[in-house]
C-alpha beads as a LAMMPS data file, in Angstrom:
LAMMPS data file: protein, C-alpha beads

219 atoms
218 bonds

1 atom types
1 bond types

-500.0 500.0 xlo xhi
-500.0 500.0 ylo yhi
-500.0 500.0 zlo zhi

Masses

1 110.0

Atoms # bond

1 1 1 -5.589 3.078 6.637
2 1 1 -3.375 6.037 6.618
3 1 1 -0.961 7.325 9.225
4 1 1 0.173 11.340 9.803
5 1 1 3.773 10.846 9.053
6 1 1 4.470 13.239 12.084
7 1 1 1.975 11.424 14.453
8 1 1 1.436 7.565 13.487
9 1 1 -1.142 6.827 15.774
10 1 1 -2.629 3.694 14.806
11 1 1 -5.835 3.995 17.271
12 1 1 -6.792 7.380 15.597
13 1 1 -6.418 6.058 12.231
14 1 1 -8.960 3.205 13.194
15 1 1 -11.096 4.781 15.403
16 1 1 -13.840 7.261 15.797
17 1 1 -12.917 10.773 16.884
18 1 1 -13.831 14.164 17.233
19 1 1 -12.782 16.528 13.672
20 1 1 -8.882 16.103 13.540
21 1 1 -6.424 18.789 12.859
22 1 1 -4.555 19.368 9.550
23 1 1 -2.148 16.727 8.735
24 1 1 -3.616 14.205 11.241
25 1 1 -4.599 10.629 9.716
26 1 1 -7.388 10.584 6.794
27 1 1 -8.708 7.283 7.940
28 1 1 -10.749 8.382 11.107
29 1 1 -13.823 6.835 10.684
30 1 1 -15.748 4.057 12.885
31 1 1 -13.805 0.686 13.744
32 1 1 -16.015 -1.441 11.290
33 1 1 -14.261 1.089 8.193
34 1 1 -10.530 0.423 9.294
35 1 1 -8.753 -1.881 6.927
36 1 1 -6.710 -3.545 9.835
37 1 1 -9.966 -4.394 11.780
38 1 1 -11.928 -5.338 8.542
39 1 1 -9.164 -8.219 7.782
40 1 1 -10.035 -9.522 11.286
41 1 1 -13.596 -9.545 10.765
42 1 1 -13.870 -11.065 7.544
43 1 1 -11.589 -13.540 8.320
44 1 1 -13.543 -14.464 11.313
45 1 1 -16.635 -14.608 8.736
46 1 1 -15.005 -16.570 6.561
47 1 1 -14.302 -19.405 8.975
48 1 1 -17.758 -19.000 10.478
49 1 1 -19.563 -22.376 9.383
50 1 1 -22.967 -20.496 10.566
51 1 1 -22.202 -17.794 7.526
52 1 1 -23.987 -18.405 4.462
53 1 1 -21.744 -19.461 1.107
54 1 1 -23.027 -15.850 -0.277
55 1 1 -21.577 -14.142 3.104
56 1 1 -18.506 -16.131 2.962
57 1 1 -17.905 -15.647 -0.601
58 1 1 -17.939 -11.784 0.039
59 1 1 -15.855 -12.142 2.574
60 1 1 -13.174 -13.869 1.023
61 1 1 -12.991 -11.352 -1.851
62 1 1 -12.400 -8.517 0.671
63 1 1 -9.650 -10.234 1.894
64 1 1 -7.953 -10.486 -1.131
65 1 1 -8.092 -6.887 -1.810
66 1 1 -7.790 -5.849 1.680
67 1 1 -4.404 -7.669 2.357
68 1 1 -3.026 -6.553 -0.613
69 1 1 -3.901 -3.168 0.010
70 1 1 -2.551 -2.849 3.420
71 1 1 1.014 -3.799 2.274
72 1 1 0.781 -0.790 -0.083
73 1 1 2.886 1.744 1.385
74 1 1 1.202 4.927 -0.360
75 1 1 -2.210 3.629 1.329
76 1 1 -0.550 3.610 4.507
77 1 1 0.460 7.266 5.232
78 1 1 -1.079 10.702 4.697
79 1 1 0.834 13.646 3.346
80 1 1 -1.858 15.198 2.019
81 1 1 -1.269 14.394 -1.407
82 1 1 -4.088 12.396 -2.547
83 1 1 -2.174 9.220 -2.189
84 1 1 0.913 10.522 -4.320
85 1 1 -1.425 11.886 -6.905
86 1 1 -0.184 15.190 -6.147
87 1 1 3.450 14.452 -6.458
88 1 1 5.464 14.633 -9.477
89 1 1 8.655 12.607 -10.114
90 1 1 11.093 12.452 -13.026
91 1 1 12.801 9.160 -13.600
92 1 1 16.127 8.539 -14.678
93 1 1 16.165 8.549 -18.141
94 1 1 12.648 10.063 -18.709
95 1 1 11.501 13.410 -20.159
96 1 1 8.218 13.809 -19.098
97 1 1 7.403 13.918 -14.967
98 1 1 4.860 11.338 -13.958
99 1 1 2.561 11.453 -10.584
100 1 1 4.559 9.625 -7.791
101 1 1 1.408 7.213 -7.502
102 1 1 1.522 6.201 -11.165
103 1 1 5.364 5.660 -10.895
104 1 1 5.208 3.110 -8.134
105 1 1 2.108 1.203 -9.835
106 1 1 2.845 1.826 -13.403
107 1 1 6.545 1.531 -13.156
108 1 1 7.735 -0.652 -10.210
109 1 1 4.396 -2.906 -9.812
110 1 1 4.419 -3.381 -13.347
111 1 1 8.291 -4.596 -13.652
112 1 1 7.531 -6.630 -10.781
113 1 1 4.589 -8.701 -12.505
114 1 1 6.194 -8.558 -16.215
115 1 1 3.983 -9.636 -18.749
116 1 1 3.552 -13.093 -17.215
117 1 1 2.146 -12.527 -13.278
118 1 1 2.077 -16.124 -12.722
119 1 1 5.393 -16.593 -13.971
120 1 1 6.381 -13.568 -11.618
121 1 1 4.792 -15.033 -8.538
122 1 1 6.715 -18.113 -9.086
123 1 1 9.825 -16.542 -8.914
124 1 1 9.092 -14.192 -6.096
125 1 1 7.804 -17.444 -4.358
126 1 1 11.256 -19.219 -5.351
127 1 1 13.323 -16.370 -3.658
128 1 1 11.568 -16.715 -0.335
129 1 1 13.127 -18.887 2.386
130 1 1 11.828 -21.149 5.011
131 1 1 13.144 -17.979 7.951
132 1 1 11.030 -15.658 5.591
133 1 1 7.635 -17.742 5.305
134 1 1 8.039 -18.313 9.227
135 1 1 8.825 -14.861 10.113
136 1 1 6.385 -13.339 7.642
137 1 1 3.362 -15.708 8.574
138 1 1 2.751 -13.963 12.264
139 1 1 1.695 -10.547 13.394
140 1 1 -1.419 -8.685 13.046
141 1 1 -3.166 -6.461 10.369
142 1 1 -2.008 -3.588 12.361
143 1 1 1.430 -4.545 12.367
144 1 1 1.401 -5.065 8.667
145 1 1 -0.078 -1.282 8.385
146 1 1 2.491 -0.357 10.321
147 1 1 5.478 -2.185 8.228
148 1 1 3.731 -0.292 5.263
149 1 1 3.932 3.105 6.674
150 1 1 7.428 2.688 7.469
151 1 1 8.159 1.840 4.218
152 1 1 6.502 4.803 2.864
153 1 1 8.450 7.104 4.893
154 1 1 11.883 5.315 4.426
155 1 1 11.676 4.303 0.437
156 1 1 8.446 5.897 -1.350
157 1 1 9.159 9.528 0.020
158 1 1 12.715 9.107 0.512
159 1 1 13.711 10.925 -2.499
160 1 1 17.605 11.302 -3.443
161 1 1 17.328 15.143 -3.230
162 1 1 14.954 17.920 -2.474
163 1 1 12.171 19.030 -4.760
164 1 1 13.686 20.915 -8.035
165 1 1 11.217 23.055 -8.708
166 1 1 7.309 22.676 -9.365
167 1 1 5.229 21.111 -12.116
168 1 1 1.405 21.185 -12.986
169 1 1 0.137 17.820 -14.464
170 1 1 -2.685 18.334 -17.399
171 1 1 -5.977 17.323 -16.543
172 1 1 -6.910 13.769 -16.980
173 1 1 -9.868 13.367 -19.755
174 1 1 -13.395 14.255 -18.587
175 1 1 -11.801 15.050 -15.020
176 1 1 -10.544 18.448 -13.415
177 1 1 -6.981 18.203 -12.079
178 1 1 -6.995 19.720 -8.317
179 1 1 -3.513 19.179 -7.411
180 1 1 -2.173 22.608 -9.302
181 1 1 1.528 23.460 -9.038
182 1 1 3.074 20.399 -7.164
183 1 1 6.699 19.357 -6.275
184 1 1 9.115 17.948 -8.898
185 1 1 11.523 15.312 -7.490
186 1 1 14.409 13.667 -9.453
187 1 1 15.285 10.036 -9.102
188 1 1 18.100 8.080 -9.971
189 1 1 18.940 4.464 -10.225
190 1 1 19.015 4.053 -6.357
191 1 1 15.984 5.042 -5.814
192 1 1 14.370 2.703 -8.632
193 1 1 16.627 -0.230 -7.157
194 1 1 15.298 0.224 -3.339
195 1 1 11.702 0.553 -5.182
196 1 1 11.884 -2.693 -6.721
197 1 1 12.923 -4.362 -3.552
198 1 1 10.256 -2.989 -1.515
199 1 1 7.387 -3.831 -3.792
200 1 1 9.031 -7.495 -4.461
201 1 1 8.983 -8.078 -0.593
202 1 1 5.907 -6.724 -0.292
203 1 1 4.111 -8.884 -2.705
204 1 1 5.790 -11.645 -1.204
205 1 1 4.841 -11.142 2.631
206 1 1 1.461 -10.126 1.375
207 1 1 1.267 -13.578 -0.526
208 1 1 2.644 -15.521 2.489
209 1 1 0.003 -13.278 4.841
210 1 1 -3.064 -14.290 2.693
211 1 1 -1.928 -17.764 2.471
212 1 1 -1.911 -18.133 6.250
213 1 1 -5.007 -16.190 6.985
214 1 1 -6.781 -18.408 4.397
215 1 1 -5.293 -21.685 5.743
216 1 1 -6.569 -20.996 9.291
217 1 1 -10.219 -19.855 8.404
218 1 1 -10.806 -22.769 6.010
219 1 1 -9.688 -25.431 8.434

Bonds

1 1 1 2
2 1 2 3
3 1 3 4
4 1 4 5
5 1 5 6
6 1 6 7
7 1 7 8
8 1 8 9
9 1 9 10
10 1 10 11
11 1 11 12
12 1 12 13
13 1 13 14
14 1 14 15
15 1 15 16
16 1 16 17
17 1 17 18
18 1 18 19
19 1 19 20
20 1 20 21
21 1 21 22
22 1 22 23
23 1 23 24
24 1 24 25
25 1 25 26
26 1 26 27
27 1 27 28
28 1 28 29
29 1 29 30
30 1 30 31
31 1 31 32
32 1 32 33
33 1 33 34
34 1 34 35
35 1 35 36
36 1 36 37
37 1 37 38
38 1 38 39
39 1 39 40
40 1 40 41
41 1 41 42
42 1 42 43
43 1 43 44
44 1 44 45
45 1 45 46
46 1 46 47
47 1 47 48
48 1 48 49
49 1 49 50
50 1 50 51
51 1 51 52
52 1 52 53
53 1 53 54
54 1 54 55
55 1 55 56
56 1 56 57
57 1 57 58
58 1 58 59
59 1 59 60
60 1 60 61
61 1 61 62
62 1 62 63
63 1 63 64
64 1 64 65
65 1 65 66
66 1 66 67
67 1 67 68
68 1 68 69
69 1 69 70
70 1 70 71
71 1 71 72
72 1 72 73
73 1 73 74
74 1 74 75
75 1 75 76
76 1 76 77
77 1 77 78
78 1 78 79
79 1 79 80
80 1 80 81
81 1 81 82
82 1 82 83
83 1 83 84
84 1 84 85
85 1 85 86
86 1 86 87
87 1 87 88
88 1 88 89
89 1 89 90
90 1 90 91
91 1 91 92
92 1 92 93
93 1 93 94
94 1 94 95
95 1 95 96
96 1 96 97
97 1 97 98
98 1 98 99
99 1 99 100
100 1 100 101
101 1 101 102
102 1 102 103
103 1 103 104
104 1 104 105
105 1 105 106
106 1 106 107
107 1 107 108
108 1 108 109
109 1 109 110
110 1 110 111
111 1 111 112
112 1 112 113
113 1 113 114
114 1 114 115
115 1 115 116
116 1 116 117
117 1 117 118
118 1 118 119
119 1 119 120
120 1 120 121
121 1 121 122
122 1 122 123
123 1 123 124
124 1 124 125
125 1 125 126
126 1 126 127
127 1 127 128
128 1 128 129
129 1 129 130
130 1 130 131
131 1 131 132
132 1 132 133
133 1 133 134
134 1 134 135
135 1 135 136
136 1 136 137
137 1 137 138
138 1 138 139
139 1 139 140
140 1 140 141
141 1 141 142
142 1 142 143
143 1 143 144
144 1 144 145
145 1 145 146
146 1 146 147
147 1 147 148
148 1 148 149
149 1 149 150
150 1 150 151
151 1 151 152
152 1 152 153
153 1 153 154
154 1 154 155
155 1 155 156
156 1 156 157
157 1 157 158
158 1 158 159
159 1 159 160
160 1 160 161
161 1 161 162
162 1 162 163
163 1 163 164
164 1 164 165
165 1 165 166
166 1 166 167
167 1 167 168
168 1 168 169
169 1 169 170
170 1 170 171
171 1 171 172
172 1 172 173
173 1 173 174
174 1 174 175
175 1 175 176
176 1 176 177
177 1 177 178
178 1 178 179
179 1 179 180
180 1 180 181
181 1 181 182
182 1 182 183
183 1 183 184
184 1 184 185
185 1 185 186
186 1 186 187
187 1 187 188
188 1 188 189
189 1 189 190
190 1 190 191
191 1 191 192
192 1 192 193
193 1 193 194
194 1 194 195
195 1 195 196
196 1 196 197
197 1 197 198
198 1 198 199
199 1 199 200
200 1 200 201
201 1 201 202
202 1 202 203
203 1 203 204
204 1 204 205
205 1 205 206
206 1 206 207
207 1 207 208
208 1 208 209
209 1 209 210
210 1 210 211
211 1 211 212
212 1 212 213
213 1 213 214
214 1 214 215
215 1 215 216
216 1 216 217
217 1 217 218
218 1 218 219
């Protein structure tokens, strides 16, 4: 699900509509293709005692992926940049620009997980309060998607300064480079600190909400 930054209409991101003008949401397919709807549908299937073991296992597998995806800010907004692939950033202290999507995935998320994801999960859980857990356990997948969209605007695409020129990425092995010359943004320590906080909180929220979904579905 991706929302238009200029017109974040959740209905248009989830339901079938006529052809859209440029900059409208990319996720304009039928209801069953919307990630927010699919989370609710798979949760019901997992809770259905009449569903086969295979169907329930598949529902569980999809829930694990979809709940994580819906908490990823880069997957919640459409800026015609291929999910951050066509935006160049230069991290503080780095000499080589990298894709915005790679920065968040390979730097920020990887730092949060560390070399021991299980230990990192324990540390994130230890940082949650009872108030946090109660607050995050509620809401709907649509509301979670809206949160991610707001974070995409306020954190992911909130660069310290305007683009400082253009950069062209070399083509990846075996692939054609489709981005061409893209905006280049220089990142500072403040951006990285905010990004780290966003990632840790989103991981915590996703864990709490997935646990709540599974608890309700498997009672």
